[in-house]
C-alpha positions as CSV (number, residue, x, y, z in Angstrom):
1,X,94.9,16.7,46.4
2,X,92.9,19.9,46.8
3,X,89.4,19.9,45.3
4,X,88.7,23.2,43.5
5,X,85.9,25.2,45.0
6,X,84.0,25.4,41.8
7,X,84.0,21.6,41.4
8,X,82.9,21.2,44.9
9,X,80.1,23.7,44.4
10,X,79.0,21.9,41.2
11,X,78.8,18.5,43.0
12,X,76.9,20.1,45.8
13,X,74.3,21.7,43.4
14,X,73.6,18.3,41.7
15,X,73.1,16.5,45.0
16,X,71.2,19.3,46.5
17,X,68.7,19.4,43.6
18,X,68.2,15.6,43.6
19,X,67.6,15.6,47.4
20,X,65.4,18.6,47.4
21,X,63.2,17.0,44.5
22,X,63.0,13.8,46.5
23,X,61.9,15.7,49.7
24,X,59.3,17.7,47.7
25,X,57.9,14.5,46.0
26,X,57.7,12.5,49.2
27,X,56.2,15.5,51.0
28,X,53.4,15.8,48.3
29,X,52.8,12.0,48.4
30,X,52.4,12.1,52.2
31,X,50.1,15.1,52.0
32,X,47.9,13.8,49.1
33,X,48.2,10.0,49.4
34,X,48.7,9.9,45.7
35,X,51.8,8.6,43.9
36,X,51.0,10.1,40.5
37,X,50.4,13.8,40.0
38,X,51.7,14.4,36.6
39,X,52.1,12.3,33.4
40,X,55.8,12.6,33.8
41,X,55.7,11.0,37.2
42,X,55.0,7.5,35.6
43,X,53.7,7.5,32.1
44,X,52.8,3.8,32.1
45,X,51.0,4.0,35.4
46,X,49.2,7.1,34.4
47,X,47.9,5.4,31.2
48,X,46.7,2.5,33.3
49,X,44.9,4.8,35.8
50,X,43.2,6.6,32.9
51,X,41.9,3.3,31.5
52,X,40.8,2.1,35.0
53,X,38.9,5.4,35.6
54,X,37.2,4.9,32.2
55,X,36.2,1.3,33.1
56,X,35.0,2.4,36.5
57,X,32.9,5.1,35.0
58,X,31.4,2.7,32.4
59,X,30.7,0.1,35.1
60,X,29.0,2.8,37.2
61,X,26.7,3.6,34.3
62,X,25.9,-0.1,33.9
63,X,25.1,-0.3,37.6
64,X,22.7,2.7,37.4
65,X,21.1,1.1,34.3
66,X,20.7,-2.2,36.2
67,X,19.1,-0.4,39.1
68,X,16.8,1.4,36.7
69,X,15.8,-1.9,35.1
70,X,15.3,-3.6,38.5
71,X,13.0,-0.9,39.8
72,X,10.9,-0.7,36.7
73,X,10.7,-4.4,36.0
74,X,9.7,-5.0,39.6
75,X,6.8,-2.6,39.3
76,X,5.8,-4.0,35.9
77,X,5.7,-7.5,37.5
78,X,3.6,-6.1,40.4
79,X,1.2,-4.5,37.9
80,X,0.8,-7.5,35.7
81,X,0.0,-9.6,38.8
82,X,-2.8,-7.2,39.6
83,X,-4.0,-7.4,36.0
84,X,-4.0,-11.2,35.9
85,X,-5.9,-11.4,39.2
86,X,-8.6,-9.1,37.8
87,X,-8.9,-11.1,34.5
88,X,-9.1,-14.3,36.5
89,X,-12.0,-12.9,38.5
90,X,-13.7,-11.9,35.2
91,X,-13.2,-15.4,33.9
92,X,-15.2,-16.7,36.9
93,X,-17.9,-14.3,36.2
94,X,-18.0,-15.3,32.5
95,X,-18.3,-19.0,33.5
96,X,-21.2,-18.1,35.7
97,X,-23.0,-16.0,33.1
98,X,-22.5,-18.8,30.5
99,X,-23.5,-21.8,32.5
100,X,-26.2,-20.5,34.9
101,X,-29.6,-19.2,34.2
102,X,-29.7,-15.4,34.6
103,X,-32.4,-12.8,34.0
104,X,-31.6,-9.9,31.7
105,X,-31.3,-7.7,34.8
106,X,-28.8,-10.1,36.4
107,X,-26.7,-10.1,33.2
108,X,-26.8,-6.3,33.2
109,X,-25.6,-6.3,36.8
110,X,-22.7,-8.5,35.8
111,X,-22.0,-6.1,32.9
112,X,-21.4,-3.3,35.5
113,X,-18.8,-5.4,37.2
114,X,-17.1,-5.9,33.8
115,X,-17.2,-2.2,33.2
116,X,-15.6,-1.4,36.5
117,X,-12.9,-4.1,35.9
118,X,-12.2,-2.7,32.5
119,X,-11.6,0.8,34.0
120,X,-9.2,-0.8,36.5
121,X,-7.3,-2.7,33.8
122,X,-7.1,0.4,31.6
123,X,-5.6,2.4,34.5
124,X,-3.0,-0.4,35.1
125,X,-2.1,-0.4,31.4
126,X,-1.5,3.3,31.6
127,X,0.6,3.1,34.7
128,X,3.8,5.3,35.1
129,X,7.0,5.1,37.1
130,X,8.1,8.6,37.5
131,X,7.5,10.2,34.1
132,X,7.8,7.0,32.1
133,X,4.8,4.9,31.0
134,X,5.6,1.3,31.6
135,X,3.7,-0.1,28.7
136,X,4.3,2.4,25.9
137,X,7.6,0.9,24.5
138,X,10.2,3.5,23.6
139,X,7.5,6.3,23.6
140,X,8.1,6.9,27.3
141,X,6.0,10.0,27.8
142,X,3.0,8.9,25.5
143,X,0.0,7.4,27.3
144,X,-0.3,3.8,25.9
145,X,-4.1,3.3,25.6
146,X,-6.9,5.6,24.8
147,X,-10.3,5.3,26.5
148,X,-11.5,3.4,23.4
149,X,-8.6,0.8,24.0
150,X,-6.6,2.0,21.0
151,X,-2.9,1.6,21.4
152,X,-1.0,4.9,21.0
153,X,2.5,4.1,22.2
154,X,5.5,2.8,20.3
155,X,6.0,-0.8,19.0
156,X,9.7,-0.4,19.7
157,X,10.8,-1.6,23.1
158,X,13.0,0.5,25.4
159,X,16.2,-1.3,26.3
160,X,19.1,-0.5,28.6
161,X,22.6,-1.8,28.7
162,X,23.7,-3.5,31.9
163,X,27.0,-5.0,30.7
164,X,29.3,-5.1,27.7
165,X,27.1,-6.4,24.8
166,X,24.2,-7.1,27.2
167,X,21.0,-5.2,26.8
168,X,17.7,-6.0,28.6
169,X,14.2,-4.9,27.6
170,X,12.6,-2.8,30.3
171,X,9.5,-1.2,28.6
172,X,7.6,-3.4,26.2
173,X,5.1,-2.3,23.6
174,X,1.6,-2.3,25.2
175,X,0.3,-3.6,21.9
176,X,2.2,-6.8,22.5
177,X,1.6,-7.1,26.3
178,X,-2.2,-6.7,26.0
179,X,-2.6,-8.6,22.7
180,X,-4.3,-11.9,22.2
181,X,-4.3,-14.5,19.4
182,X,-8.1,-14.4,19.2
183,X,-9.0,-13.9,15.6
184,X,-12.4,-12.6,14.7
185,X,-14.0,-12.2,11.3
186,X,-15.7,-8.9,10.4
187,X,-18.6,-10.4,8.4
188,X,-21.8,-10.8,10.4
189,X,-24.7,-13.1,9.7
190,X,-28.2,-13.0,11.2
191,X,-28.0,-16.6,12.3
192,X,-25.4,-19.4,12.5
193,X,-27.3,-21.3,9.7
194,X,-27.7,-18.3,7.3
195,X,-26.5,-19.6,3.9
196,X,-23.3,-18.1,2.4
197,X,-23.7,-16.1,-0.8
198,X,-20.1,-16.6,-1.8
199,X,-17.9,-19.6,-2.4
200,X,-14.2,-20.2,-2.1
201,X,-11.5,-21.8,0.1
202,X,-10.4,-20.7,3.6
203,X,-6.8,-21.4,4.3
204,X,-5.6,-21.2,7.9
205,X,-1.8,-21.2,8.2
206,X,0.2,-21.6,11.4
207,X,3.7,-22.9,12.2
208,X,4.2,-25.5,9.4
209,X,0.5,-26.4,9.1
210,X,-2.2,-25.4,6.7
211,X,-5.8,-26.3,7.1
212,X,-7.9,-25.6,4.0
213,X,-11.7,-25.9,3.8
214,X,-13.9,-25.2,0.8
215,X,-17.2,-23.3,1.4
216,X,-20.2,-22.4,-0.6
217,X,-23.2,-24.0,-2.1
218,X,-22.7,-27.6,-3.3
219,X,-19.7,-28.6,-1.2
220,X,-20.1,-31.2,1.6
221,X,-17.6,-32.7,4.1
222,X,-17.5,-35.4,6.6
223,X,-17.1,-33.3,9.8
224,X,-14.6,-35.7,11.2
225,X,-11.6,-37.8,10.3
226,X,-10.4,-41.3,10.2
227,X,-6.8,-42.6,10.6
228,X,-7.4,-45.6,8.1
229,X,-9.5,-45.0,5.0
230,X,-10.0,-48.8,4.6
231,X,-11.7,-49.4,8.0
232,X,-15.5,-49.3,8.3
233,X,-16.7,-45.8,9.3
234,X,-18.8,-47.2,12.1
235,X,-15.5,-48.0,13.8
236,X,-15.0,-44.2,14.2
237,X,-18.6,-43.6,15.2
238,X,-19.9,-42.5,11.8
239,X,-23.1,-44.0,10.4
240,X,-26.5,-43.1,9.0
241,X,-28.2,-42.8,5.6
242,X,-26.9,-40.5,2.9
243,X,-29.7,-39.1,0.8
244,X,-29.5,-37.2,-2.5
245,X,-32.3,-34.7,-3.3
246,X,-33.1,-32.5,-6.3
247,X,-33.7,-28.8,-6.0
248,X,-37.3,-29.4,-5.0
249,X,-36.1,-31.8,-2.2
250,X,-37.3,-34.9,-4.0
251,X,-35.3,-37.9,-3.1
252,X,-33.1,-39.1,-6.0
253,X,-30.9,-41.7,-4.4
254,X,-29.9,-43.1,-1.0
255,X,-27.0,-45.0,0.5
256,X,-28.2,-46.7,3.7
257,X,-26.1,-47.4,6.7
258,X,-22.9,-45.9,5.2
259,X,-21.1,-46.8,8.4
260,X,-20.6,-50.3,7.0
261,X,-18.3,-48.9,4.4
262,X,-14.8,-47.7,4.7
263,X,-14.0,-44.2,3.5
264,X,-12.6,-45.4,0.3
265,X,-15.6,-47.7,-0.3
266,X,-18.0,-44.9,0.5
267,X,-16.4,-42.7,-2.1
268,X,-17.0,-45.5,-4.6
269,X,-20.6,-45.9,-3.5
270,X,-21.3,-42.1,-3.8
271,X,-19.7,-41.9,-7.2
272,X,-21.8,-44.8,-8.4
273,X,-25.1,-44.0,-6.8
274,X,-25.0,-40.2,-7.1
275,X,-22.7,-39.8,-10.1
276,X,-25.6,-39.6,-12.6
277,X,-26.5,-36.2,-11.0
278,X,-23.0,-34.9,-11.5
279,X,-22.1,-35.6,-7.8
280,X,-18.5,-36.6,-7.2
281,X,-16.7,-37.7,-3.9
282,X,-13.1,-38.0,-3.0
283,X,-10.8,-38.8,0.0
284,X,-9.1,-35.7,1.4
285,X,-5.8,-36.0,3.4
286,X,-5.8,-33.8,6.4
287,X,-2.7,-31.9,7.7
288,X,-2.2,-34.4,10.5
289,X,-2.2,-37.4,8.1
290,X,-5.8,-38.4,8.8
291,X,-8.5,-38.6,6.1
292,X,-11.9,-37.2,5.5
293,X,-14.6,-37.1,2.8
294,X,-15.3,-34.3,0.4
295,X,-18.4,-34.3,-1.9
296,X,-19.1,-31.7,-4.6
297,X,-21.9,-30.9,-7.0
298,X,-20.4,-30.3,-10.4
299,X,-23.4,-28.3,-11.7
300,X,-23.1,-24.5,-11.8
301,X,-25.0,-23.4,-9.9
302,X,-25.3,-26.5,-7.8
303,X,-28.9,-27.8,-8.0
304,X,-28.8,-30.8,-5.7
305,X,-28.9,-31.3,-1.9
306,X,-27.3,-34.1,0.2
307,X,-28.7,-35.0,3.6
308,X,-27.2,-37.2,6.3
309,X,-29.7,-38.6,8.8
310,X,-27.1,-38.5,11.5
311,X,-25.6,-35.1,10.6
312,X,-22.0,-36.2,10.1
313,X,-21.8,-35.1,6.5
314,X,-22.5,-31.4,6.2
315,X,-22.8,-28.8,3.5
316,X,-20.1,-26.2,4.0
317,X,-22.5,-23.3,3.3
318,X,-23.1,-21.6,6.6
319,X,-21.1,-20.6,9.8
320,X,-22.4,-23.5,11.9
321,X,-21.4,-26.2,9.4
322,X,-18.1,-24.5,8.4
323,X,-17.1,-24.4,12.1
324,X,-18.0,-28.1,12.6
325,X,-16.1,-29.1,9.5
326,X,-13.0,-27.1,10.4
327,X,-12.9,-28.5,13.9
328,X,-13.6,-32.0,12.5
329,X,-10.6,-32.1,10.1
330,X,-8.0,-29.8,11.7
331,X,-5.3,-31.3,13.9
332,X,-7.0,-29.8,17.0
333,X,-4.5,-27.1,17.8
334,X,-6.7,-24.3,16.5
335,X,-10.4,-24.1,17.4
336,X,-13.1,-22.5,15.3
337,X,-16.2,-21.0,17.0
338,X,-19.5,-19.5,16.0
339,X,-19.4,-16.3,18.0
340,X,-22.4,-14.1,18.8
341,X,-21.6,-10.4,18.9
342,X,-23.3,-7.8,21.2
343,X,-25.7,-6.8,18.5
344,X,-27.1,-10.4,18.3
345,X,-25.5,-11.3,15.0
346,X,-23.0,-14.1,14.4
347,X,-19.5,-14.4,13.1
348,X,-16.5,-16.8,13.3
349,X,-13.6,-16.8,15.7
350,X,-10.4,-18.8,15.4
351,X,-8.4,-19.3,18.6
352,X,-5.3,-21.5,18.8
353,X,-4.7,-23.8,21.7
354,X,-1.3,-22.2,22.4
355,X,-1.0,-18.6,23.5
356,X,2.1,-18.1,21.3
357,X,0.6,-19.5,18.0
358,X,0.1,-16.9,15.3
359,X,-2.4,-17.5,12.5
360,X,-2.5,-16.3,8.9
361,X,-6.0,-16.6,7.4
362,X,-6.3,-16.2,3.6
363,X,-9.0,-16.9,1.0
364,X,-9.1,-18.1,-2.5
365,X,-12.2,-17.4,-4.5
366,X,-14.5,-14.9,-2.9
367,X,-13.5,-14.1,0.7
368,X,-15.9,-14.7,3.5
369,X,-14.5,-11.7,5.3
370,X,-11.3,-10.4,7.0
371,X,-9.9,-11.8,10.3
372,X,-8.1,-9.5,12.8
373,X,-7.0,-10.1,16.4
374,X,-8.6,-8.5,19.4
375,X,-6.6,-7.1,22.3
376,X,-7.5,-8.0,25.9
377,X,-9.6,-4.9,26.4
378,X,-11.7,-5.6,23.3
379,X,-12.2,-9.3,24.3
380,X,-13.5,-8.2,27.7
381,X,-15.4,-5.3,26.4
382,X,-17.4,-7.6,24.0
383,X,-18.4,-9.8,27.0
384,X,-19.4,-6.6,28.9
385,X,-21.5,-5.4,26.0
386,X,-23.2,-8.8,25.5
387,X,-24.1,-8.9,29.2
388,X,-25.4,-5.4,28.9
389,X,-27.6,-6.5,26.0
390,X,-29.0,-9.4,28.1
391,X,-27.0,-12.0,26.1
392,X,-25.1,-14.9,27.6
393,X,-21.4,-15.4,26.8
394,X,-20.7,-18.2,24.4
395,X,-17.8,-20.8,24.3
396,X,-15.6,-18.4,22.3
397,X,-16.0,-15.7,25.0
398,X,-15.0,-18.1,27.6
399,X,-11.9,-19.2,25.7
400,X,-11.0,-15.6,24.7
401,X,-11.2,-14.6,28.4
402,X,-9.0,-17.5,29.3
403,X,-6.6,-16.5,26.5
404,X,-6.4,-13.0,28.0
405,X,-5.4,-14.5,31.3
406,X,-2.8,-16.8,29.6
407,X,-1.3,-13.9,27.8
408,X,-0.7,-11.8,30.9
409,X,0.7,-14.8,32.7
410,X,3.1,-15.4,29.8
411,X,4.1,-11.7,29.8
412,X,4.7,-11.8,33.5
413,X,6.8,-14.9,33.1
414,X,9.0,-13.1,30.6
415,X,9.4,-10.1,32.8
416,X,10.4,-12.4,35.7
417,X,13.0,-14.0,33.5
418,X,14.5,-10.6,32.6
419,X,14.3,-9.4,36.2
420,X,16.2,-12.5,37.3
421,X,18.9,-11.8,34.7
422,X,19.1,-8.2,35.9
423,X,19.5,-9.2,39.5
424,X,22.1,-11.8,38.7
425,X,24.3,-8.9,37.4
426,X,24.4,-7.1,40.8
427,X,27.0,-9.3,42.5
428,X,29.0,-9.5,39.3
429,X,29.1,-5.7,39.0
430,X,29.9,-5.2,42.6
431,X,32.8,-7.6,42.6
432,X,34.1,-6.1,39.4
433,X,33.9,-2.6,40.9
434,X,35.9,-3.8,43.9
435,X,38.6,-5.2,41.6
436,X,38.8,-2.1,39.5
437,X,39.0,0.2,42.5
438,X,41.7,-1.9,44.1
439,X,43.7,-1.9,40.8
440,X,43.4,1.9,40.6
441,X,44.3,2.3,44.2
442,X,47.3,0.1,43.9
443,X,48.5,1.9,40.8
444,X,47.7,5.5,41.9
445,X,48.1,5.7,45.7
446,X,51.2,5.5,47.8
447,X,52.2,3.3,50.6
448,X,52.2,6.0,53.3
449,X,54.7,4.3,55.7
450,X,57.1,3.8,52.8
451,X,56.8,7.4,51.7
452,X,57.5,8.6,55.3
453,X,60.6,6.4,55.4
454,X,61.7,7.7,52.0
455,X,61.2,11.3,53.2
456,X,63.2,10.6,56.3
457,X,66.0,9.2,54.2
458,X,66.1,12.3,52.0
459,X,66.2,14.6,55.0
460,X,69.0,12.6,56.5
461,X,70.9,12.7,53.2
462,X,70.4,16.4,52.9
463,X,71.7,17.1,56.4
464,X,74.7,14.8,55.6
465,X,75.4,16.7,52.4
466,X,75.4,20.0,54.3
467,X,77.8,18.6,56.9
468,X,80.2,17.1,54.3
469,X,80.5,20.4,52.4
470,X,80.9,22.4,55.6
471,X,83.6,20.2,56.9
472,X,85.4,20.0,53.6
473,X,85.8,23.7,53.2
474,X,85.0,24.9,56.7
475,X,82.3,27.0,55.3
476,X,78.6,27.1,54.8
477,X,76.6,27.0,51.6
478,X,76.0,30.7,52.1
479,X,79.4,31.5,50.8
480,X,78.5,30.1,47.4
481,X,75.3,31.9,46.9
C-alpha cells in the first residue's frame, strides 16, 4: 500500500517536533545543570523548589540572628566578668575600711579608689558593640547611664529569633542588670536612738510572707522569738527584770527574773502587775509560726515607760530598737539595718538574704518614710562618699556591696544560659541547612550523565527519522519545505 506524501509529511513533522524539543531540553539541562526552567516543566517540582528556597532563606536569617546573638552575648559575658571582678575588689576594700582602724586621710585615700572603680564600672555599663549599647534594652543607640548613674535606656529587652517560635534576649535593660534589692528609707534621723514623732505599723511583704511591726511611743516588743509559748523564757536566753515607770521615771511596778516564766505566763504577770496603769500585754504569732511578746500603753498619749534590765524588751520608738525588733521576730530571710549616710545621719535599710527576693514595704498609720531600691552605682557611690567624709562603712554597706556582686554574678549566669542555648542551635541549623539544600538540589538539578545519555538517544532518533523518510520516498526533507 502506498503511503500518501502528505500523511508521511505529517508523521514526520510530529516526530521531528518531539525529537527537536527533547534535544533542546537536554541541551539546556546539560548547559545549566538545572532540570526546571519554567513552571510548565514540572509544576509540582517547581512548587516544592519555591517552598524550599523560602525555608532556606528563613533558616539563613535565623543563622545570622544566632551569630548576632552569639557575638553580643559573648561580649556581654566578658563585660560582666570584668564588672564582677571590680566589685569583688571593692568588697575587699569595704571589709578593710569597716574592720580596721583607719585615719580620716586613709579613708579618703580609699575613697579615691572607689571613685576610680566607679568610673570603670560606668564605662562598662555604657559599652557598645558596633553601634549598639549592650545594656540599653531595645533603645540600641541610647547611652544607658548618665554620669549621675541615672538609667536612660529602655526597660524593654531586645530579642532576636533564632528558630521557629524561639526568641532569645540579647540586650537586657541596664536598669535590671545593675539593680539591687537593697531598700533604703528616705527619712533621716540625727542618731539611731532619736525618738520617732509618728506612730503606725510597718508591713514588709515578700513572697507569701508579711512581717508587721508597730512603732511609736508606748509600744514594746520582745526583740526575739520562742517556738513554744509555754516553756520558760530562760530556755531561750531571755531573762531580766521588767520595770514600769511613770512619766517622771519613778518606778511603779517590777517583775523580777521574768525568765522563770513562759511567754504566756509573762503576759499574765504583766497584765496583773502593770494593768492598773493601763498597760496590756499579748502573745504575737510571727510569720514563721514562732511567738513573741507585745506590750502597749493604752493611754493617749502614752505616759508610762517600761525598762528591761537585760535589754530584751524594747520600745519600738527609734531606729535602733525598731531594727532589733524586726530582726528578732522576722523569719530571718530579710535583714534590717541602721544605716549611716554620708552626711552622718541615719536611716533604715532592708536587704533580703536572696538576691531575687523583691520587697513591698507599706505603712498603716503615719508612715515613717518611703523605701526605694538603690542600683549598684548608688550603693558603691554611698560607700565612696562615706569614706570621703571620713566615715567607716557599716554592716549594711558591706551587705549591699556583697549584694551588688551577687546581682552581677546572677546576671552573668543568665547570660551564660542564653548563650548556651544559642550555641546549641548552631549544629541544628547547619544540619537542617544541609538537608534543605540537598532536597532542593535533588528536586531542581539534573543527573548530568542521564541527561547526556538522553540527549544521545534523541540525536540517534533524529538521525534515524531522517533516514527512514529518505529511504521511504527516496528524497530529503528539503522537498517538503
